[in-house]
C-alpha positions in Angstrom: 112.0 77.6 87.8 110.9 78.7 91.3 110.5 75.7 93.7 107.0 75.3 95.1 107.6 75.3 98.9 104.1 76.0 100.1 100.8 74.2 99.8 98.6 77.1 98.7 95.3 75.3 99.0 96.2 74.1 102.5 97.0 77.7 103.5 93.6 78.9 102.3 91.8 75.9 104.0 93.6 76.5 107.3 93.0 80.2 107.2 89.3 79.6 106.5 89.1 77.1 109.4 90.8 79.6 111.8 88.4 82.4 110.8 85.4 80.0 111.4 86.8 79.0 114.9 87.5 82.7 115.8 89.5 81.9 118.9 89.5 85.1 121.1 92.8 86.8 121.2 94.3 84.9 118.3 94.5 88.1 116.3 97.0 89.8 118.6 99.8 89.7 116.0 97.9 91.2 113.1 96.6 93.9 115.4 100.2 94.7 116.3 101.1 94.9 112.6 98.0 97.1 111.9 99.0 99.5 114.7 102.5 99.8 113.1 100.9 100.4 109.7 98.8 103.2 111.2 101.9 104.9 112.5 103.6 104.6 109.1 100.6 106.1 107.2 100.3 108.9 109.7 103.8 110.0 108.6 102.7 110.2 105.0 101.4 113.6 104.0 99.7 112.8 100.7 96.4 111.1 100.0 95.8 108.1 97.8 93.1 107.2 95.4 92.7 103.4 95.3 94.4 101.3 97.9 94.6 97.5 98.2 95.0 95.5 101.4 96.5 92.2 100.2 96.1 89.2 102.5 96.1 89.1 106.3 94.4 86.9 108.8 91.7 89.5 109.5 90.4 92.8 108.0 92.6 94.8 110.4 94.8 96.3 107.7 91.9 97.3 105.5 90.2 98.9 108.5 93.5 100.7 109.4 93.8 102.2 105.9 90.2 103.3 105.9 90.5 104.8 109.4 93.6 106.7 108.3 91.6 108.7 105.8 94.6 108.4 103.4 92.7 106.5 100.7 89.4 107.2 98.9 88.8 103.6 98.2 90.1 100.4 99.9 90.0 97.0 98.2 90.4 94.0 100.4 92.0 91.0 98.7 92.6 87.6 100.2 93.1 84.0 99.2 89.6 83.0 100.3 86.2 84.6 100.5 83.6 85.0 103.3 82.3 82.0 105.2 78.6 81.2 105.6 78.2 83.8 108.2 80.0 86.5 106.2 82.7 86.6 108.8 85.6 87.2 106.3 84.3 89.7 103.7 86.7 90.4 100.8 86.3 92.3 97.6 88.6 90.2 95.5 89.7 86.5 95.9 93.3 86.2 94.8 96.1 83.8 94.3 98.9 85.9 95.9 101.4 84.4 93.5 99.4 85.9 90.5 97.8 89.1 91.6 94.8 90.2 89.5 95.4 94.0 89.6 95.9 95.8 86.3 99.1 97.7 85.7 98.9 101.2 87.2 95.5 100.6 88.9 96.5 101.2 92.5 98.0 104.2 94.4 98.7 102.3 97.7 99.2 98.7 98.5 99.6 97.2 101.9 100.1 93.6 103.1 100.4 92.1 106.5 101.5 88.6 107.5 100.9 87.2 104.1 104.1 87.4 102.0 105.9 84.8 104.1 103.8 82.2 102.4 104.8 83.3 98.8 107.1 81.0 96.9 108.3 83.7 94.5 108.8 86.8 96.7 110.8 88.7 94.0 108.0 88.0 91.5 105.3 89.1 93.9 107.2 92.4 94.6 107.4 93.0 90.8 103.7 92.4 90.4 102.9 94.9 93.2 105.2 97.4 91.7 103.5 97.1 88.3 100.1 97.5 89.8 101.0 100.8 91.4 100.9 104.1 89.6 103.9 106.5 89.6 104.5 107.8 93.1 102.4 104.9 94.5 103.4 103.5 97.9 103.9 99.9 99.0 104.0 98.9 102.7 104.3 95.4 104.0 105.1 93.4 107.1 105.7 89.7 107.3 107.4 87.1 109.4 111.0 86.6 108.5 114.5 86.2 109.7 115.1 83.7 112.6 111.5 83.4 113.7 110.4 80.4 115.7 114.0 79.1 116.0 113.2 77.5 119.4 110.2 75.5 118.0 112.2 74.5 114.9 115.1 73.3 117.0 113.0 71.3 119.4 111.0 69.6 116.7 114.1 68.8 114.8 115.9 67.3 117.8 112.8 65.3 118.9 112.2 63.8 115.4 115.9 63.0 114.9 116.0 61.3 118.2 112.9 59.2 117.7 113.0 58.6 114.0 116.7 59.1 113.0 115.7 61.9 110.6 113.5 64.9 110.4 110.9 66.3 108.0 110.4 70.1 107.6 108.0 71.4 110.1 108.6 75.1 110.3 108.6 77.2 107.1 111.9 78.9 106.0 111.8 82.7 106.3 113.4 85.3 104.1 116.7 86.8 105.2 116.3 90.4 106.2 119.6 91.4 104.6 118.2 90.5 101.1 115.1 92.7 101.2 116.6 96.0 100.2 118.1 94.5 97.1 114.9 92.7 96.2 112.9 96.0 96.5 115.4 97.7 94.2 115.3 94.9 91.7 111.5 95.1 91.6 111.8 98.7 90.6 110.9 100.5 93.9 112.6 103.8 94.8 113.5 104.9 98.3 113.2 101.4 99.8 113.2 101.1 103.5 113.4 97.9 105.6 113.4 97.5 109.3 113.0 94.8 111.9 110.8 94.4 115.0 112.0 91.5 117.2 109.2 90.2 119.4 109.5 87.7 122.2 106.3 85.9 123.1 106.1 83.9 126.3 103.9 80.9 126.9 103.0 78.6 129.8 104.0 75.6 127.6 105.1 74.9 124.0 101.6 73.5 123.4 100.1 76.9 124.0 102.3 78.3 121.2 101.3 75.5 118.9 97.6 76.2 119.6 98.1 79.9 118.9 99.8 79.1 115.5 96.8 76.8 114.7 94.3 79.5 115.7 96.0 81.9 113.4 96.0 79.4 110.5 99.8 79.4 110.6 100.5 75.8 111.1 103.1 74.0 108.9 102.1 74.8 105.2 105.1 73.1 103.5 104.5 70.8 100.6 107.2 68.4 101.9 105.7 68.2 105.4 105.2 64.8 106.9 101.6 63.6 106.2 99.3 62.2 108.8 99.0 63.0 112.5 102.2 63.7 114.5 102.5 61.1 117.2 101.7 62.5 120.6 104.9 61.0 122.0 106.9 63.0 119.5 105.2 66.2 120.4 105.7 65.5 124.1 109.4 65.0 123.6 109.6 68.2 121.5 107.9 70.1 124.3 110.4 68.6 126.8 113.3 69.7 124.7 111.7 73.1 124.2 111.3 73.6 127.9 114.9 72.5 128.6 116.4 75.0 126.0 114.1 78.0 126.0 112.5 78.4 129.4 112.8 81.4 131.7 113.3 81.1 135.4 109.5 81.2 136.0 109.0 78.2 133.8 107.4 79.9 130.9 108.9 79.3 127.4 110.0 81.9 124.9 109.1 82.1 121.2 111.1 84.6 119.1 109.5 86.4 116.1 111.1 88.7 113.7 108.6 91.0 112.0 110.1 92.5 108.8 108.6 95.7 107.5 109.4 97.2 104.1 108.2 100.1 102.1 109.0 101.6 98.8 107.7 104.1 96.2 107.1 103.8 92.5 109.6 106.2 90.9 108.2 109.7 90.1 109.9 112.9 89.1 108.8 114.7 92.3 110.8 112.3 94.5 114.1 113.2 96.0 117.1 112.1 94.0 120.7 111.6 95.1 123.2 114.2 94.1 125.6 113.4 91.3 129.2 112.6 92.4 131.4 115.6 92.5 128.5 118.1 92.7 129.1 119.1 96.4 129.9 122.8 97.0 131.3 122.4 100.5 134.5 120.6 101.5 134.1 117.9 104.1 137.0 119.4 106.1 135.1 122.7 106.3 131.9 121.0 107.4 133.8 119.1 110.1 135.9 122.1 111.2 139.0 120.1 110.6 142.4 120.9 109.1 142.9 119.2 105.7 146.3 117.5 105.2 147.1 116.9 101.6 149.1 113.7 100.8 152.6 114.0 99.5 
């Protein structure tokens, strides 16, 4: 049984609150991801029928797919619907642990900054694979690897110092090295994974925490400490953060690892590896080297 790490209702509630607050500039990360998606779609020569943009703090990914002209129809799916002012329009409200798309109903699926909150990532990849038609494409970017290690270490040290123990305050992130295998296990062909390491700089750790809150990305763990965090604990964590991760100008660093992956649903038109022993040219000839046979 897959352990339930994330509080899914809390994630939707915080995302809804962040959209309602609409802090200017808080969408910088998803805009970065959307720009990367635009580049990836520009390298694809084919057109798609139905595309789905799954999750994401804003409609940036859906807008990117629409603007690319690669899809005839774009469905926006997210964990909550529009607010009273219609500021978060979606076509389908989903539980991203149980996607509602019928098998073979999509040609393209994209996701940005959403999969890091899924308890069962292998299961989510399988569901997306089943929803795609043969030769369908899946592209996703999410936070992974060693993201926010500075914040994690500072909170852990402060809470251990003040309380003699620590509760989980920063979500665990998937190991990049596992993703290629997960994509293959889910049934994707030609899987590609890559990493974009981003270093953010803030005047204080509190500015980082405010950005996370404005993005609806505060601690979503089920086992998080309940109640308000004592100001004295946050102050001590900020001191430790500044002591361990500050640049000479006094600003602090926050490391993010953005993991991107893509894969195709198998189709007969796709390239396939050659069978072992089918080569017609010797390696020595290709390298212009002299072959020495063993005794």
